[in-house]
C-alpha positions as a Markdown table, in Angstrom:
| # | Residue | x | y | z |
|---|---|---|---|---|
| 1 | Met | 100.4 | 3.6 | -16.6 |
| 2 | Glu | 100.5 | 7.2 | -17.9 |
| 3 | Thr | 97.5 | 8.4 | -19.9 |
| 4 | Ala | 97.7 | 10.3 | -23.2 |
| 5 | Tyr | 97.9 | 14.1 | -22.8 |
| 6 | Ile | 98.6 | 17.4 | -24.5 |
| 7 | Pro | 102.1 | 18.5 | -23.6 |
| 8 | Ser | 102.9 | 22.1 | -22.7 |
| 9 | Pro | 105.8 | 23.9 | -24.2 |
| 10 | Ser | 108.9 | 24.0 | -21.9 |
| 11 | His | 109.0 | 27.8 | -22.5 |
| 12 | Gly | 107.0 | 30.3 | -24.3 |
| 13 | Val | 109.9 | 32.5 | -25.5 |
| 14 | Leu | 112.5 | 32.0 | -28.1 |
| 15 | His | 115.5 | 34.4 | -28.3 |
| 16 | Leu | 116.8 | 35.6 | -31.6 |
| 17 | Gly | 120.0 | 37.1 | -30.3 |
| 18 | Pro | 118.9 | 39.9 | -28.0 |
| 19 | Ile | 115.4 | 39.9 | -29.4 |
| 20 | Pro | 112.8 | 37.8 | -27.6 |
| 21 | Leu | 110.2 | 36.1 | -29.7 |
| 22 | Arg | 107.2 | 35.3 | -27.5 |
| 23 | Gly | 104.6 | 32.7 | -28.5 |
| 24 | Tyr | 101.7 | 34.7 | -26.9 |
| 25 | Ala | 102.6 | 37.8 | -29.0 |
| 26 | Phe | 102.9 | 35.8 | -32.1 |
| 27 | Cys | 99.4 | 34.3 | -31.6 |
| 28 | Ile | 97.9 | 37.8 | -31.2 |
| 29 | Ile | 99.6 | 39.1 | -34.3 |
| 30 | Ile | 98.6 | 36.2 | -36.4 |
| 31 | Gly | 95.0 | 36.5 | -35.2 |
| 32 | Val | 95.0 | 40.2 | -36.1 |
| 33 | Phe | 96.2 | 39.5 | -39.7 |
| 34 | Val | 93.6 | 36.8 | -40.1 |
| 35 | Ala | 90.8 | 39.1 | -38.9 |
| 36 | Val | 91.9 | 41.9 | -41.3 |
| 37 | Trp | 92.4 | 39.6 | -44.3 |
| 38 | Leu | 89.0 | 37.9 | -43.9 |
| 39 | Gly | 87.3 | 41.2 | -43.0 |
| 40 | Asn | 88.7 | 42.8 | -46.1 |
| 41 | Lys | 87.3 | 40.0 | -48.4 |
| 42 | Arg | 83.8 | 40.3 | -46.7 |
| 43 | Trp | 83.9 | 44.1 | -46.9 |
| 44 | Ile | 84.6 | 44.1 | -50.7 |
| 45 | Ala | 81.9 | 41.5 | -51.2 |
| 46 | Arg | 79.4 | 43.9 | -49.6 |
| 47 | Gly | 80.4 | 46.7 | -51.9 |
| 48 | Gly | 83.2 | 48.4 | -49.9 |
| 49 | Arg | 86.6 | 49.6 | -51.0 |
| 50 | Ala | 89.7 | 47.4 | -50.7 |
| 51 | Gly | 91.9 | 48.6 | -47.9 |
| 52 | Thr | 89.2 | 50.2 | -45.8 |
| 53 | Val | 89.2 | 47.4 | -43.2 |
| 54 | Ala | 92.9 | 47.8 | -42.7 |
| 55 | Asp | 92.7 | 51.6 | -42.4 |
| 56 | Ile | 90.1 | 51.3 | -39.6 |
| 57 | Ala | 91.9 | 48.4 | -37.9 |
| 58 | Val | 94.8 | 50.9 | -37.4 |
| 59 | Trp | 92.4 | 52.5 | -34.9 |
| 60 | Ala | 90.6 | 49.5 | -33.6 |
| 61 | Val | 93.5 | 47.2 | -32.8 |
| 62 | Pro | 95.5 | 49.6 | -30.5 |
| 63 | Phe | 92.3 | 50.6 | -28.7 |
| 64 | Gly | 91.4 | 46.9 | -28.4 |
| 65 | Leu | 94.8 | 46.0 | -26.9 |
| 66 | Val | 94.5 | 48.8 | -24.3 |
| 67 | Gly | 90.9 | 47.9 | -23.5 |
| 68 | Gly | 91.7 | 44.2 | -23.1 |
| 69 | Arg | 94.7 | 45.0 | -20.8 |
| 70 | Leu | 92.6 | 47.5 | -18.7 |
| 71 | Tyr | 89.8 | 45.0 | -18.2 |
| 72 | His | 92.3 | 42.3 | -17.0 |
| 73 | Val | 94.2 | 44.7 | -14.7 |
| 74 | Ile | 91.0 | 46.1 | -13.2 |
| 75 | Thr | 89.4 | 42.7 | -12.6 |
| 76 | Asp | 92.6 | 41.1 | -11.3 |
| 77 | Tyr | 94.2 | 44.2 | -9.6 |
| 78 | Glu | 95.6 | 42.1 | -6.8 |
| 79 | Leu | 98.1 | 40.6 | -9.2 |
| 80 | Tyr | 99.7 | 44.0 | -9.7 |
| 81 | Phe | 98.8 | 46.3 | -6.8 |
| 82 | Ser | 98.7 | 44.0 | -3.7 |
| 83 | Glu | 101.6 | 43.7 | -1.2 |
| 84 | Gly | 104.7 | 42.2 | -2.7 |
| 85 | Arg | 103.6 | 42.8 | -6.3 |
| 86 | Asp | 105.2 | 45.2 | -8.8 |
| 87 | Trp | 102.7 | 47.5 | -10.5 |
| 88 | Val | 105.0 | 47.8 | -13.5 |
| 89 | Asp | 104.0 | 44.3 | -14.4 |
| 90 | Ala | 100.6 | 45.7 | -15.4 |
| 91 | Phe | 102.2 | 47.0 | -18.6 |
| 92 | Lys | 103.8 | 43.6 | -19.5 |
| 93 | Val | 101.2 | 42.5 | -22.0 |
| 94 | Trp | 103.5 | 39.8 | -23.4 |
| 95 | Gln | 103.2 | 37.9 | -20.2 |
| 96 | Gly | 99.5 | 37.3 | -20.8 |
| 97 | Gly | 96.3 | 38.9 | -19.5 |
| 98 | Leu | 93.9 | 40.4 | -22.1 |
| 99 | Gly | 90.2 | 40.5 | -21.3 |
| 100 | Ile | 88.1 | 40.0 | -24.4 |
| 101 | Trp | 85.3 | 42.1 | -23.0 |
| 102 | Gly | 87.5 | 45.1 | -22.6 |
| 103 | Ala | 89.2 | 44.5 | -26.0 |
| 104 | Ile | 85.8 | 44.4 | -27.8 |
| 105 | Ala | 84.4 | 47.4 | -26.0 |
| 106 | Leu | 87.4 | 49.8 | -26.4 |
| 107 | Gly | 88.2 | 48.3 | -29.8 |
| 108 | Ala | 84.7 | 49.3 | -30.9 |
| 109 | Leu | 85.4 | 52.9 | -29.8 |
| 110 | Gly | 88.5 | 52.9 | -32.0 |
| 111 | Ala | 86.6 | 51.4 | -34.9 |
| 112 | Trp | 83.9 | 54.1 | -34.5 |
| 113 | Ile | 86.5 | 56.8 | -34.7 |
| 114 | Gly | 88.0 | 55.2 | -37.9 |
| 115 | Cys | 84.6 | 54.8 | -39.5 |
| 116 | Arg | 83.6 | 58.4 | -38.8 |
| 117 | Arg | 86.8 | 59.6 | -40.5 |
| 118 | Arg | 86.0 | 57.4 | -43.6 |
| 119 | Gly | 82.2 | 58.3 | -43.6 |
| 120 | Ile | 81.0 | 54.7 | -43.3 |
| 121 | Pro | 78.6 | 53.0 | -40.9 |
| 122 | Leu | 80.1 | 51.2 | -38.0 |
| 123 | Pro | 77.5 | 48.4 | -37.9 |
| 124 | Ala | 78.2 | 47.4 | -41.5 |
| 125 | Trp | 82.0 | 47.3 | -40.8 |
| 126 | Ala | 81.4 | 45.3 | -37.6 |
| 127 | Asp | 79.3 | 42.8 | -39.6 |
| 128 | Ala | 82.1 | 42.3 | -42.1 |
| 129 | Leu | 84.7 | 41.8 | -39.3 |
| 130 | Ala | 82.7 | 39.5 | -37.0 |
| 131 | Pro | 83.9 | 36.1 | -38.3 |
| 132 | Gly | 87.5 | 37.3 | -38.6 |
| 133 | Ile | 87.4 | 38.6 | -35.0 |
| 134 | Val | 86.3 | 35.3 | -33.6 |
| 135 | Phe | 88.8 | 33.4 | -35.7 |
| 136 | Ala | 91.4 | 35.7 | -34.3 |
| 137 | Gln | 90.3 | 34.8 | -30.8 |
| 138 | Ala | 90.6 | 31.1 | -31.6 |
| 139 | Ile | 94.2 | 31.7 | -32.7 |
| 140 | Gly | 95.0 | 34.0 | -29.8 |
| 141 | Arg | 93.9 | 31.4 | -27.2 |
| 142 | Trp | 96.9 | 29.3 | -28.2 |
| 143 | Gly | 99.0 | 32.0 | -26.6 |
| 144 | Asn | 97.6 | 30.7 | -23.2 |
| 145 | Trp | 99.1 | 27.3 | -24.1 |
| 146 | Phe | 102.5 | 28.9 | -24.5 |
| 147 | Asn | 102.2 | 30.6 | -21.1 |
| 148 | Gln | 100.7 | 27.5 | -19.4 |
| 149 | Glu | 97.7 | 29.4 | -18.2 |
| 150 | Leu | 93.8 | 29.4 | -18.2 |
| 151 | Tyr | 93.4 | 25.7 | -17.7 |
| 152 | Gly | 90.5 | 23.9 | -16.0 |
| 153 | Arg | 90.0 | 21.3 | -13.4 |
| 154 | Ala | 92.1 | 18.2 | -13.0 |
| 155 | Thr | 91.2 | 15.3 | -15.3 |
| 156 | Asp | 92.5 | 12.0 | -16.6 |
| 157 | Leu | 91.0 | 12.4 | -20.1 |
| 158 | Pro | 93.3 | 11.5 | -23.0 |
| 159 | Trp | 93.3 | 15.1 | -24.1 |
| 160 | Ala | 94.3 | 16.4 | -20.7 |
| 161 | Leu | 96.7 | 19.3 | -20.7 |
| 162 | His | 100.0 | 18.6 | -18.9 |
| 163 | Ile | 101.1 | 21.6 | -16.8 |
| 164 | Thr | 104.7 | 21.5 | -15.9 |
| 165 | Ser | 105.3 | 25.0 | -14.5 |
| 166 | Ala | 105.1 | 25.7 | -10.8 |
| 167 | Thr | 105.4 | 29.5 | -10.9 |
| 168 | Asp | 102.6 | 31.9 | -9.8 |
| 169 | Gly | 100.9 | 29.2 | -7.7 |
| 170 | Arg | 100.6 | 26.6 | -10.5 |
| 171 | Val | 100.5 | 23.0 | -9.4 |
| 172 | Pro | 101.9 | 20.6 | -12.1 |
| 173 | Gly | 99.5 | 18.0 | -13.2 |
| 174 | Tyr | 96.8 | 17.1 | -15.8 |
| 175 | Tyr | 94.0 | 19.5 | -16.4 |
| 176 | His | 91.1 | 20.3 | -18.8 |
| 177 | Pro | 92.6 | 22.3 | -21.7 |
| 178 | Thr | 90.0 | 25.1 | -21.5 |
| 179 | Phe | 92.1 | 27.2 | -23.9 |
| 180 | Leu | 91.6 | 24.5 | -26.5 |
| 181 | Tyr | 87.9 | 24.2 | -25.7 |
| 182 | Glu | 87.4 | 28.0 | -26.2 |
| 183 | Ser | 89.6 | 27.9 | -29.4 |
| 184 | Leu | 87.4 | 25.2 | -31.0 |
| 185 | Trp | 84.2 | 27.0 | -29.8 |
| 186 | Cys | 85.4 | 30.2 | -31.5 |
| 187 | Val | 86.0 | 28.4 | -34.8 |
| 188 | Gly | 82.5 | 27.0 | -34.6 |
| 189 | Val | 81.1 | 30.5 | -33.9 |
| 190 | Gly | 83.0 | 31.9 | -36.9 |
| 191 | Phe | 81.5 | 29.4 | -39.3 |
| 192 | Leu | 78.0 | 29.9 | -37.7 |
| 193 | Val | 78.2 | 33.7 | -38.4 |
| 194 | Ile | 79.3 | 33.1 | -42.0 |
| 195 | Trp | 76.4 | 30.7 | -42.6 |
| 196 | Ala | 73.8 | 32.8 | -40.9 |
| 197 | Asp | 74.9 | 35.9 | -42.7 |
| 198 | Arg | 74.5 | 34.2 | -46.1 |
| 199 | Arg | 71.3 | 32.4 | -45.1 |
| 200 | Phe | 69.4 | 35.3 | -43.5 |
| 201 | Thr | 71.2 | 38.3 | -45.1 |
| 202 | Leu | 72.2 | 39.9 | -41.8 |
| 203 | Gly | 72.8 | 43.6 | -41.7 |
| 204 | His | 73.0 | 46.7 | -39.5 |
| 205 | Gly | 75.2 | 45.0 | -36.9 |
| 206 | Arg | 73.2 | 41.8 | -36.5 |
| 207 | Ala | 76.0 | 39.5 | -37.7 |
| 208 | Phe | 78.3 | 41.0 | -35.1 |
| 209 | Ala | 75.6 | 40.7 | -32.4 |
| 210 | Leu | 75.2 | 37.0 | -33.4 |
| 211 | Tyr | 78.9 | 36.5 | -32.9 |
| 212 | Val | 78.8 | 38.1 | -29.5 |
| 213 | Ala | 75.8 | 36.1 | -28.3 |
| 214 | Ala | 77.2 | 32.8 | -29.5 |
| 215 | Tyr | 80.6 | 33.4 | -28.0 |
| 216 | Cys | 79.0 | 34.3 | -24.6 |
| 217 | Val | 77.2 | 30.9 | -24.6 |
| 218 | Gly | 80.5 | 29.0 | -24.9 |
| 219 | Arg | 82.4 | 31.3 | -22.6 |
| 220 | Gly | 79.8 | 30.7 | -19.9 |
| 221 | Trp | 80.4 | 27.0 | -19.5 |
| 222 | Ile | 84.1 | 27.2 | -20.3 |
| 223 | Glu | 84.6 | 29.8 | -17.6 |
| 224 | Tyr | 82.8 | 27.6 | -15.1 |
| 225 | Met | 85.5 | 24.9 | -15.6 |
| 226 | Arg | 88.4 | 27.1 | -14.9 |
| 227 | Val | 90.3 | 27.0 | -11.6 |
| 228 | Asp | 92.5 | 30.1 | -11.8 |
| 229 | Asp | 91.9 | 32.8 | -9.2 |
| 230 | Ala | 88.9 | 35.1 | -10.0 |
| 231 | His | 86.4 | 37.3 | -8.3 |
| 232 | His | 83.1 | 35.6 | -7.5 |
| 233 | Val | 79.6 | 37.2 | -7.2 |
| 234 | Leu | 76.8 | 35.1 | -5.8 |
| 235 | Gly | 78.9 | 31.9 | -6.3 |
| 236 | Leu | 79.7 | 32.6 | -9.9 |
| 237 | Arg | 82.9 | 33.9 | -11.5 |
| 238 | Leu | 82.7 | 37.5 | -12.6 |
| 239 | Asn | 83.2 | 36.6 | -16.2 |
| 240 | Asp | 80.2 | 34.3 | -16.0 |
| 241 | Trp | 78.0 | 37.2 | -15.0 |
| 242 | Thr | 79.6 | 39.4 | -17.7 |
| 243 | Ala | 78.9 | 36.7 | -20.3 |
| 244 | Met | 75.2 | 36.5 | -19.3 |
| 245 | Val | 74.7 | 40.2 | -19.3 |
| 246 | Val | 76.4 | 40.7 | -22.7 |
| 247 | Phe | 74.4 | 37.7 | -24.1 |
| 248 | Val | 71.1 | 39.3 | -23.2 |
| 249 | Leu | 72.1 | 42.7 | -24.7 |
| 250 | Ala | 73.3 | 41.0 | -27.9 |
| 251 | Val | 70.0 | 39.1 | -28.3 |
| 252 | Ala | 67.9 | 42.2 | -27.6 |
| 253 | Tyr | 69.9 | 44.1 | -30.2 |
| 254 | Ile | 69.2 | 41.4 | -32.8 |
| 255 | Val | 65.5 | 41.5 | -32.1 |
| 256 | Val | 65.0 | 45.2 | -32.0 |
| 257 | Ser | 67.3 | 45.9 | -35.0 |
| 258 | Ala | 65.5 | 43.3 | -37.1 |
| 259 | Arg | 62.2 | 45.2 | -36.5 |
| 260 | Leu | 63.5 | 48.7 | -36.9 |
| 261 | Arg | 65.9 | 48.2 | -39.7 |
| 262 | Pro | 65.2 | 44.9 | -41.6 |
| 263 | Gly | 67.4 | 43.7 | -44.4 |
| 264 | Arg | 71.0 | 44.8 | -45.1 |
| 265 | Glu | 72.7 | 48.0 | -46.1 |
| 266 | Glu | 72.6 | 48.6 | -49.8 |
| 267 | Ile | 75.6 | 51.0 | -49.7 |
| 268 | Val | 78.3 | 50.5 | -47.1 |
| 269 | Glu | 80.9 | 52.8 | -48.6 |
| 270 | Pro | 80.0 | 55.7 | -50.9 |
| 271 | Gly | 82.3 | 56.0 | -54.0 |
| 272 | Ala | 83.2 | 52.3 | -54.2 |
| 273 | Asp | 81.8 | 50.0 | -56.9 |
| 274 | Ala | 80.9 | 46.3 | -56.6 |
| 275 | Ser | 84.5 | 45.1 | -57.2 |
| 276 | Gly | 85.9 | 47.2 | -54.4 |
| 277 | Glu | 87.6 | 49.8 | -56.7 |
| 278 | Asp | 87.1 | 53.5 | -56.7 |
| 279 | Glu | 84.7 | 55.1 | -59.2 |
| 280 | Gly | 87.2 | 57.6 | -60.5 |
| 281 | Glu | 88.2 | 59.2 | -63.8 |
| 282 | Gly | 88.6 | 55.9 | -65.5 |
| 283 | Gly | 84.9 | 55.1 | -65.1 |
| 284 | Thr | 84.0 | 58.6 | -66.3 |
| 285 | Glu | 86.1 | 58.2 | -69.4 |
| 286 | Ala | 84.7 | 54.8 | -70.2 |
| 287 | Ser | 81.2 | 56.3 | -69.9 |
| 288 | Val | 82.1 | 59.1 | -72.3 |
| 289 | Gly | 83.5 | 56.7 | -74.8 |
| 290 | Leu | 80.4 | 54.6 | -74.6 |
| 291 | Gly | 78.3 | 57.7 | -75.2 |
| 292 | Glu | 80.3 | 58.6 | -78.2 |
| 293 | Lys | 79.8 | 55.2 | -79.7 |
| 294 | Thr | 76.1 | 55.4 | -79.0 |
| 295 | Asp | 75.9 | 58.8 | -80.8 |
| 296 | Glu | 77.7 | 57.4 | -83.8 |
| 297 | Lys | 75.3 | 54.5 | -84.0 |
| 298 | Thr | 72.3 | 56.8 | -83.6 |
| 299 | Gly | 73.6 | 59.0 | -86.5 |
| 300 | Glu | 74.0 | 56.0 | -88.7 |
| 301 | Lys | 70.4 | 54.9 | -88.0 |
| 302 | Ala | 69.2 | 58.4 | -88.7 |
| 303 | Asp | 70.6 | 58.2 | -92.2 |
| 304 | Lys | 68.7 | 55.0 | -93.0 |
| 305 | Thr | 65.0 | 54.2 | -93.0 |
| 306 | Ser | 63.5 | 51.2 | -91.2 |
| 307 | Asp | 64.2 | 48.9 | -94.2 |
| 308 | Gly | 67.9 | 49.8 | -94.3 |
| 309 | Lys | 67.9 | 51.9 | -97.5 |
| 310 | Pro | 69.4 | 55.4 | -97.8 |
| 311 | Ala | 66.9 | 58.2 | -97.2 |
| 312 | Gly | 67.4 | 59.8 | -100.7 |
| 313 | Lys | 66.7 | 56.6 | -102.6 |
| 314 | Thr | 63.6 | 55.9 | -100.6 |
| 315 | Asp | 62.2 | 59.4 | -101.5 |
| 316 | Gly | 62.7 | 58.7 | -105.3 |
| 317 | Ala | 61.0 | 55.3 | -105.1 |
| 318 | Ser | 58.1 | 56.9 | -103.3 |
| 319 | Ala | 57.8 | 59.6 | -106.0 |
| 320 | Asp | 57.8 | 56.9 | -108.8 |
| 321 | Lys | 55.1 | 55.0 | -107.0 |
| 322 | Ala | 53.0 | 58.1 | -106.7 |
| 323 | Asp | 53.4 | 58.8 | -110.5 |
| 324 | Asp | 52.2 | 55.2 | -111.3 |
| 325 | Lys | 49.1 | 55.6 | -109.1 |
| 326 | Lys | 48.3 | 59.0 | -110.6 |
| 327 | Asp | 48.6 | 57.5 | -114.2 |
| 328 | Asp | 46.2 | 54.8 | -113.2 |
| 329 | Lys | 43.7 | 57.2 | -111.9 |
| 330 | Ala | 44.0 | 59.4 | -115.0 |
| 331 | Asp | 43.3 | 56.3 | -117.2 |
| 332 | Asp | 40.3 | 55.5 | -115.1 |
| 333 | Arg | 38.9 | 59.0 | -115.6 |
| 334 | Thr | 39.4 | 58.9 | -119.4 |
| 335 | Gly | 38.1 | 55.4 | -119.9 |
| 336 | Gly | 41.4 | 53.8 | -120.7 |
| 337 | Pro | 44.0 | 54.4 | -123.4 |
| 338 | Asp | 41.4 | 54.0 | -126.2 |
| 339 | Gly | 38.9 | 56.5 | -124.8 |
| 340 | Glu | 36.4 | 53.7 | -124.1 |
| 341 | Ala | 34.5 | 53.1 | -120.9 |
| 342 | Asp | 34.3 | 49.6 | -119.3 |
| 343 | Gly | 31.3 | 48.8 | -121.4 |
| 344 | Gly | 33.2 | 49.5 | -124.7 |
| 345 | Lys | 31.1 | 52.5 | -125.5 |
| 346 | Pro | 32.4 | 56.0 | -126.4 |
| 347 | Val | 32.5 | 58.3 | -123.4 |
| 348 | Ala | 30.3 | 61.3 | -123.7 |
| 349 | Ser | 31.5 | 64.7 | -122.7 |
| 350 | Asp | 30.6 | 68.4 | -123.3 |
| 351 | Gly | 26.9 | 68.0 | -123.7 |
| 352 | Gly | 26.9 | 64.5 | -125.1 |
| 353 | Lys | 29.5 | 64.6 | -127.8 |
| 354 | Ser | 31.2 | 61.4 | -128.8 |
| 355 | Ala | 34.8 | 60.6 | -128.2 |
| 356 | Pro | 36.0 | 61.8 | -131.6 |
| 357 | Glu | 34.5 | 65.2 | -131.1 |
| 358 | Ser | 36.2 | 65.5 | -127.7 |
| 359 | Glu | 39.8 | 64.7 | -128.6 |
| 360 | Gly | 40.8 | 68.0 | -127.5 |
| 361 | Ala | 39.5 | 67.2 | -124.1 |
| 362 | Ala | 41.7 | 64.2 | -123.9 |
| 363 | Asp | 44.8 | 66.4 | -124.1 |
| 364 | Gly | 43.9 | 67.7 | -120.6 |
| 365 | Pro | 44.8 | 64.5 | -118.8 |
| 366 | Glu | 48.0 | 64.0 | -120.8 |
| 367 | Asp | 49.1 | 67.5 | -119.9 |
| 368 | Ala | 48.3 | 66.8 | -116.3 |
| 369 | Asp | 50.4 | 63.6 | -116.5 |
| 370 | Gly | 53.3 | 65.5 | -117.9 |
| 371 | Ala | 53.1 | 68.0 | -115.1 |
| 372 | Leu | 53.1 | 65.3 | -112.5 |
| 373 | Arg | 56.1 | 63.6 | -114.1 |
| 374 | Ser | 58.0 | 66.9 | -114.1 |
| 375 | Glu | 57.2 | 67.4 | -110.4 |
| 376 | Ala | 58.4 | 63.8 | -109.7 |
| 377 | Glu | 61.7 | 64.5 | -111.6 |
| 378 | Ser | 62.2 | 67.7 | -109.7 |
| 379 | Ala | 61.7 | 65.7 | -106.5 |
| 380 | Asn | 64.3 | 63.1 | -107.6 |
| 381 | Lys | 66.8 | 65.8 | -108.3 |
| 382 | Gly | 66.1 | 67.5 | -105.0 |
């Protein structure tokens, strides 16, 4: 009785007339688009400008493809330069063979060049790209399924991969789908980085370093299951040693960076606002318009007092109140309108004369009141 299994495609190339459409290349291209799309969203969320990620990817992607191919050719040189092999095959990227270690290393160099040209920090850009890169790896691994390569040991598990090709030393049978294991692991790493970045506010390259460290853990045990030819050092495959070394370096970077530069970059791209748009002339004009409105409101407030009345009317009312107070004081000094003091007795003045004898003296306060009223009227007119 045949067990359940994952079938392999009968061929990995479809021909559209004379144009070959290769499944491996499609997976790489789709992965790149996903990485740039997600990286752009994360970059804008951090305060960067829309389109910057794509501009730098123009540098990073070609460098990454060259680096990935170089790593593969160097570590598996016998496939291209040994007796009976054609060295021209080293340039046939569509046939498979991209080493992630070389792709990340040389891709980082291309990204560094692009970042310097834009005047932005490479660690911040790498943090924004980290989840997208590992999701791109998850998609790209399905290219190995189209090429029927990078499978593990034989197994009878229901998710075994059925290899049907007998080329390049393959033996048809049922094997561990290590390409699927790595693809699922990469998806998990991508969500881990997104969660940790939100939870701990990672910055200065620590989100990227977390991606590298977490990927290395999975790559270690997946690489151990593979049965394709590889160089061994002290009983372990070369990629296992590479994963261990890179894991240690990534963890060390996280620890040292957290101590030297805690927190996250406040500004990742000068000249971009929080929405990812340029702070150009539109923002300046809006600011000027706001200033003009503020000046108009300030002028209106200057024309009014604190109680909302016009300044001229307030001065007149104040003058009238001053007149009333002065009249009251004058009445107090003369003993009231009848010339009597509080006790009802005539007020003595000029050597003890009675009120009738001092009527002339009463004219003084009245003249003073008239003068005060004249001054108040002049103030109202003014």
